[in-house]
PAKOLFI-128552 format. One record per residue (C-alpha): residue number from 1; x, y, z. Coordinates in nm, 2 decimals, padded with zeros to 4 digits, always signed. Example, Ala and Ser with C-alpha at 12.3 -4.5 7.8 and 13.67 -1.06 7.14 Angstrom:
BEGIN
<r vopa="1" X="+01.23" Y="-00.45" Z="+00.78"/>
<r vopa="2" X="+01.37" Y="-00.11" Z="+00.71"/>
! end
This chain:
BEGIN
<r vopa="1" X="+12.18" Y="+09.04" Z="+11.20"/>
<r vopa="2" X="+11.97" Y="+09.29" Z="+11.39"/>
<r vopa="3" X="+11.60" Y="+09.24" Z="+11.38"/>
<r vopa="4" X="+11.37" Y="+09.54" Z="+11.32"/>
<r vopa="5" X="+11.14" Y="+09.65" Z="+11.60"/>
<r vopa="6" X="+10.79" Y="+09.75" Z="+11.50"/>
<r vopa="7" X="+10.84" Y="+10.11" Z="+11.60"/>
<r vopa="8" X="+11.17" Y="+10.13" Z="+11.41"/>
<r vopa="9" X="+11.01" Y="+10.05" Z="+11.08"/>
<r vopa="10" X="+10.67" Y="+10.23" Z="+11.08"/>
<r vopa="11" X="+10.73" Y="+10.44" Z="+10.76"/>
<r vopa="12" X="+10.92" Y="+10.38" Z="+10.44"/>
<r vopa="13" X="+11.19" Y="+10.63" Z="+10.55"/>
<r vopa="14" X="+11.22" Y="+10.44" Z="+10.88"/>
<r vopa="15" X="+11.26" Y="+10.11" Z="+10.69"/>
<r vopa="16" X="+11.52" Y="+10.26" Z="+10.45"/>
<r vopa="17" X="+11.72" Y="+10.40" Z="+10.75"/>
<r vopa="18" X="+11.70" Y="+10.07" Z="+10.93"/>
<r vopa="19" X="+11.84" Y="+09.88" Z="+10.62"/>
<r vopa="20" X="+12.12" Y="+10.14" Z="+10.57"/>
<r vopa="21" X="+12.23" Y="+10.12" Z="+10.93"/>
<r vopa="22" X="+12.20" Y="+09.74" Z="+10.94"/>
<r vopa="23" X="+12.42" Y="+09.72" Z="+10.63"/>
<r vopa="24" X="+12.72" Y="+09.93" Z="+10.75"/>
<r vopa="25" X="+12.60" Y="+10.28" Z="+10.73"/>
<r vopa="26" X="+12.54" Y="+10.53" Z="+10.45"/>
<r vopa="27" X="+12.88" Y="+10.51" Z="+10.28"/>
<r vopa="28" X="+12.88" Y="+10.13" Z="+10.27"/>
<r vopa="29" X="+12.52" Y="+10.11" Z="+10.15"/>
<r vopa="30" X="+12.58" Y="+10.37" Z="+09.89"/>
<r vopa="31" X="+12.87" Y="+10.17" Z="+09.75"/>
<r vopa="32" X="+12.67" Y="+09.85" Z="+09.75"/>
<r vopa="33" X="+12.37" Y="+10.01" Z="+09.57"/>
<r vopa="34" X="+12.53" Y="+10.28" Z="+09.36"/>
<r vopa="35" X="+12.28" Y="+10.53" Z="+09.51"/>
<r vopa="36" X="+12.45" Y="+10.85" Z="+09.62"/>
<r vopa="37" X="+12.48" Y="+10.91" Z="+10.00"/>
<r vopa="38" X="+12.28" Y="+11.24" Z="+09.97"/>
<r vopa="39" X="+12.00" Y="+11.05" Z="+09.79"/>
<r vopa="40" X="+11.99" Y="+10.78" Z="+10.06"/>
<r vopa="41" X="+11.99" Y="+11.06" Z="+10.32"/>
<r vopa="42" X="+11.69" Y="+11.22" Z="+10.16"/>
<r vopa="43" X="+11.51" Y="+10.88" Z="+10.14"/>
<r vopa="44" X="+11.58" Y="+10.80" Z="+10.51"/>
<r vopa="45" X="+11.48" Y="+11.15" Z="+10.62"/>
<r vopa="46" X="+11.15" Y="+11.12" Z="+10.43"/>
<r vopa="47" X="+11.22" Y="+11.41" Z="+10.21"/>
<r vopa="48" X="+11.19" Y="+11.20" Z="+09.89"/>
<r vopa="49" X="+11.05" Y="+10.86" Z="+09.82"/>
<r vopa="50" X="+11.25" Y="+10.63" Z="+09.59"/>
<r vopa="51" X="+11.12" Y="+10.54" Z="+09.25"/>
<r vopa="52" X="+11.09" Y="+10.17" Z="+09.15"/>
<r vopa="53" X="+11.45" Y="+10.10" Z="+09.05"/>
<r vopa="54" X="+11.61" Y="+10.24" Z="+09.36"/>
<r vopa="55" X="+11.34" Y="+10.06" Z="+09.57"/>
<r vopa="56" X="+11.44" Y="+09.74" Z="+09.41"/>
<r vopa="57" X="+11.81" Y="+09.80" Z="+09.48"/>
<r vopa="58" X="+11.75" Y="+09.90" Z="+09.84"/>
<r vopa="59" X="+11.53" Y="+09.59" Z="+09.90"/>
<r vopa="60" X="+11.78" Y="+09.35" Z="+09.72"/>
<r vopa="61" X="+12.09" Y="+09.49" Z="+09.90"/>
<r vopa="62" X="+11.90" Y="+09.51" Z="+10.23"/>
<r vopa="63" X="+11.79" Y="+09.15" Z="+10.20"/>
<r vopa="64" X="+11.42" Y="+09.22" Z="+10.23"/>
<r vopa="65" X="+11.12" Y="+09.18" Z="+10.00"/>
<r vopa="66" X="+11.00" Y="+09.48" Z="+09.80"/>
<r vopa="67" X="+10.67" Y="+09.44" Z="+09.98"/>
<r vopa="68" X="+10.82" Y="+09.47" Z="+10.32"/>
<r vopa="69" X="+11.02" Y="+09.78" Z="+10.21"/>
<r vopa="70" X="+10.71" Y="+09.95" Z="+10.07"/>
<r vopa="71" X="+10.46" Y="+09.85" Z="+10.33"/>
<r vopa="72" X="+10.63" Y="+09.71" Z="+10.64"/>
<r vopa="73" X="+10.45" Y="+09.37" Z="+10.59"/>
<r vopa="74" X="+10.61" Y="+09.06" Z="+10.46"/>
<r vopa="75" X="+10.44" Y="+08.88" Z="+10.17"/>
<r vopa="76" X="+10.26" Y="+08.58" Z="+10.27"/>
<r vopa="77" X="+09.99" Y="+08.47" Z="+10.02"/>
<r vopa="78" X="+10.16" Y="+08.59" Z="+09.70"/>
<r vopa="79" X="+10.50" Y="+08.44" Z="+09.77"/>
<r vopa="80" X="+10.38" Y="+08.10" Z="+09.90"/>
<r vopa="81" X="+10.10" Y="+08.08" Z="+09.65"/>
<r vopa="82" X="+10.35" Y="+08.16" Z="+09.37"/>
<r vopa="83" X="+10.58" Y="+07.89" Z="+09.49"/>
<r vopa="84" X="+10.30" Y="+07.63" Z="+09.48"/>
<r vopa="85" X="+10.19" Y="+07.76" Z="+09.14"/>
<r vopa="86" X="+10.54" Y="+07.73" Z="+09.00"/>
<r vopa="87" X="+10.56" Y="+07.38" Z="+09.13"/>
<r vopa="88" X="+10.23" Y="+07.30" Z="+08.95"/>
<r vopa="89" X="+10.34" Y="+07.48" Z="+08.63"/>
<r vopa="90" X="+10.66" Y="+07.27" Z="+08.62"/>
<r vopa="91" X="+10.45" Y="+06.95" Z="+08.67"/>
<r vopa="92" X="+10.22" Y="+07.05" Z="+08.38"/>
<r vopa="93" X="+10.50" Y="+07.14" Z="+08.14"/>
<r vopa="94" X="+10.55" Y="+07.51" Z="+08.20"/>
<r vopa="95" X="+10.36" Y="+07.84" Z="+08.23"/>
<r vopa="96" X="+10.22" Y="+07.83" Z="+07.88"/>
<r vopa="97" X="+10.07" Y="+07.49" Z="+07.93"/>
<r vopa="98" X="+09.91" Y="+07.59" Z="+08.26"/>
<r vopa="99" X="+09.78" Y="+07.91" Z="+08.11"/>
<r vopa="100" X="+09.63" Y="+07.73" Z="+07.81"/>
<r vopa="101" X="+09.47" Y="+07.45" Z="+08.02"/>
<r vopa="102" X="+09.31" Y="+07.70" Z="+08.26"/>
<r vopa="103" X="+09.21" Y="+07.95" Z="+08.00"/>
<r vopa="104" X="+09.41" Y="+08.22" Z="+08.18"/>
<r vopa="105" X="+09.59" Y="+08.48" Z="+07.97"/>
<r vopa="106" X="+09.96" Y="+08.38" Z="+07.97"/>
<r vopa="107" X="+10.08" Y="+08.73" Z="+08.08"/>
<r vopa="108" X="+09.85" Y="+08.71" Z="+08.38"/>
<r vopa="109" X="+09.98" Y="+08.36" Z="+08.46"/>
<r vopa="110" X="+10.33" Y="+08.49" Z="+08.45"/>
<r vopa="111" X="+10.24" Y="+08.77" Z="+08.70"/>
<r vopa="112" X="+10.08" Y="+08.50" Z="+08.92"/>
<r vopa="113" X="+10.39" Y="+08.28" Z="+08.90"/>
<r vopa="114" X="+10.61" Y="+08.58" Z="+08.99"/>
<r vopa="115" X="+10.39" Y="+08.67" Z="+09.28"/>
<r vopa="116" X="+10.32" Y="+09.01" Z="+09.13"/>
<r vopa="117" X="+09.94" Y="+08.97" Z="+09.12"/>
<r vopa="118" X="+09.68" Y="+08.76" Z="+09.29"/>
<r vopa="119" X="+09.44" Y="+08.57" Z="+09.07"/>
<r vopa="120" X="+09.07" Y="+08.61" Z="+09.12"/>
<r vopa="121" X="+08.89" Y="+08.32" Z="+09.29"/>
<r vopa="122" X="+08.75" Y="+08.18" Z="+08.97"/>
<r vopa="123" X="+09.11" Y="+08.15" Z="+08.84"/>
<r vopa="124" X="+09.23" Y="+07.98" Z="+09.16"/>
<r vopa="125" X="+08.95" Y="+07.73" Z="+09.12"/>
<r vopa="126" X="+09.04" Y="+07.67" Z="+08.76"/>
<r vopa="127" X="+09.41" Y="+07.62" Z="+08.84"/>
<r vopa="128" X="+09.32" Y="+07.38" Z="+09.12"/>
<r vopa="129" X="+09.08" Y="+07.18" Z="+08.90"/>
<r vopa="130" X="+09.32" Y="+07.16" Z="+08.60"/>
<r vopa="131" X="+09.62" Y="+07.09" Z="+08.81"/>
<r vopa="132" X="+09.45" Y="+06.82" Z="+09.00"/>
<r vopa="133" X="+09.53" Y="+06.97" Z="+09.34"/>
<r vopa="134" X="+09.30" Y="+07.07" Z="+09.63"/>
<r vopa="135" X="+09.21" Y="+07.43" Z="+09.68"/>
<r vopa="136" X="+09.33" Y="+07.39" Z="+10.04"/>
<r vopa="137" X="+09.68" Y="+07.30" Z="+09.91"/>
<r vopa="138" X="+09.69" Y="+07.57" Z="+09.65"/>
<r vopa="139" X="+09.57" Y="+07.84" Z="+09.89"/>
<r vopa="140" X="+09.73" Y="+07.74" Z="+10.22"/>
<r vopa="141" X="+09.99" Y="+07.47" Z="+10.14"/>
<r vopa="142" X="+09.79" Y="+07.23" Z="+10.36"/>
<r vopa="143" X="+09.69" Y="+06.90" Z="+10.19"/>
<r vopa="144" X="+09.41" Y="+06.71" Z="+10.36"/>
<r vopa="145" X="+09.37" Y="+06.45" Z="+10.08"/>
<r vopa="146" X="+09.58" Y="+06.20" Z="+10.28"/>
<r vopa="147" X="+09.34" Y="+06.22" Z="+10.58"/>
<r vopa="148" X="+09.15" Y="+05.91" Z="+10.68"/>
<r vopa="149" X="+08.81" Y="+05.84" Z="+10.53"/>
<r vopa="150" X="+08.54" Y="+06.04" Z="+10.69"/>
<r vopa="151" X="+08.77" Y="+06.33" Z="+10.76"/>
<r vopa="152" X="+08.64" Y="+06.66" Z="+10.66"/>
<r vopa="153" X="+08.79" Y="+07.01" Z="+10.67"/>
<r vopa="154" X="+08.57" Y="+07.31" Z="+10.75"/>
<r vopa="155" X="+08.72" Y="+07.60" Z="+10.56"/>
<r vopa="156" X="+08.64" Y="+07.95" Z="+10.69"/>
<r vopa="157" X="+08.61" Y="+08.12" Z="+10.35"/>
<r vopa="158" X="+08.57" Y="+08.46" Z="+10.51"/>
<r vopa="159" X="+08.91" Y="+08.43" Z="+10.68"/>
<r vopa="160" X="+09.07" Y="+08.27" Z="+10.38"/>
<r vopa="161" X="+08.95" Y="+08.55" Z="+10.14"/>
<r vopa="162" X="+09.06" Y="+08.81" Z="+10.39"/>
<r vopa="163" X="+09.40" Y="+08.65" Z="+10.46"/>
<r vopa="164" X="+09.48" Y="+08.60" Z="+10.09"/>
<r vopa="165" X="+09.32" Y="+08.92" Z="+09.97"/>
<r vopa="166" X="+09.08" Y="+08.74" Z="+09.74"/>
<r vopa="167" X="+08.76" Y="+08.92" Z="+09.62"/>
<r vopa="168" X="+08.50" Y="+08.73" Z="+09.82"/>
<r vopa="169" X="+08.23" Y="+08.82" Z="+09.57"/>
<r vopa="170" X="+08.39" Y="+08.56" Z="+09.34"/>
<r vopa="171" X="+08.40" Y="+08.28" Z="+09.59"/>
<r vopa="172" X="+08.15" Y="+08.00" Z="+09.59"/>
<r vopa="173" X="+08.18" Y="+07.67" Z="+09.77"/>
<r vopa="174" X="+07.96" Y="+07.37" Z="+09.82"/>
<r vopa="175" X="+07.98" Y="+07.05" Z="+10.01"/>
<r vopa="176" X="+07.94" Y="+06.74" Z="+09.80"/>
<r vopa="177" X="+07.93" Y="+06.38" Z="+09.91"/>
<r vopa="178" X="+07.87" Y="+06.05" Z="+09.75"/>
<r vopa="179" X="+08.03" Y="+05.72" Z="+09.66"/>
<r vopa="180" X="+08.16" Y="+05.80" Z="+09.32"/>
<r vopa="181" X="+08.39" Y="+06.04" Z="+09.15"/>
<r vopa="182" X="+08.13" Y="+06.24" Z="+08.95"/>
<r vopa="183" X="+07.88" Y="+06.39" Z="+09.20"/>
<r vopa="184" X="+07.56" Y="+06.53" Z="+09.06"/>
<r vopa="185" X="+07.50" Y="+06.89" Z="+09.15"/>
! end
């Protein structure tokens, strides 16, 4: 399968044209999506932008994420975060249980689980705490809990909040140390 070059996919119309050509041309792509050739031609020429339903069809048949089709960037945070969140929800008995335990509205939790929305930092902290997982694992997939005693991780919160598109005004971190499970703050 042909890989897109950066200059081939700068705009939405470029990305649509790339997917059409990658998938056998206009007639083939039209029959796979049910979108008329003339409409696909208008999309790929930039004369019209597809609404949400055709965007979904084009992304699905093209084998790309809706985020890549819309923006040219692959999802990183939302998708991997959503996978870890789904794993945690399964471990806790489902989305309703996780939402209830964290105090997060169930509809919002479903959006987070689907990767449709990114939770605010306070919600991420709550999910981490209630789920019994580290923030590092929840945010990055890296788990440092199995590191030897005395190991510490220095998180660059500025980079993390930027990378994961988290509102940094809601981030607070502190370093605690001690010899028991309930540190005094």
